[in-house]
C-alpha positions, 0 to 999 in steps of 0.5 A, a space after each residue: 536838552 532839558 533837564 527835568 527833575 523830578 521830586 515826590 514823583 510816583 514812580 508809575 508816573 515815571 514808568 508809565 514816561 519811560 515804557 511810552 518813550 521806548 515805545 515810540 523809539 520801538 515804533 521808529 520815532 526818533 522822540 527828544 532825550 529823556 533826561 531825568 533825575 527823581 527824588 522821593 521828596 523834597 528834604 533830600 532833593 534839598 541834600 543834594 542840590 543846596 543854594 552853592 550848589 545852585 550858584 555854581 551850576 548859574 557861574 558855570 552857564 554863564 562862563 563855562 567850561 571852567 577849571 574847576 580852581 578857576 571856578 573856586 576862583 570866580 565863586 570865592 570857595 575853596 578849592 576842595 568845597 567846590 571839587 566835592 560839589 562838582 563832583 556830585 553835579 556830575 553824579 547828579 548829571 546836571 554837569 559835564 566834565 570835557 576831554 581836558 578836565 574843565 566842566 560845564 552844564 550840558 543843559 539849556 534848561 534845567 525844570 524842577 517839578 514838584 506836583 502840589 500834594 492835595 489831602 481830602 477833605 
């Protein structure tokens, strides 16, 4: 499965995509799940997806599932900071926690989309 992270996309485009997905389901189709997270600005995106959090995602993708303690040891970071980052990434649907409390990345792919903004000449 794929997680789409979209930055500065017009709400109309996101709404149209959601309506089309719902239409396909209503028509009896089984489309790929629509898994998206949106940010209004690149600054907002950057505040959530810091370099340390991307490093955490990469480490989990390579070695998950891991306990937060094991993850903090692997990253050589303080447990409290890793726990804070894990909590934020769970809220943003990037990682999940299994029944035993270990965290993992459920996605085969995470795509970040930021449309180019062209100004009129």
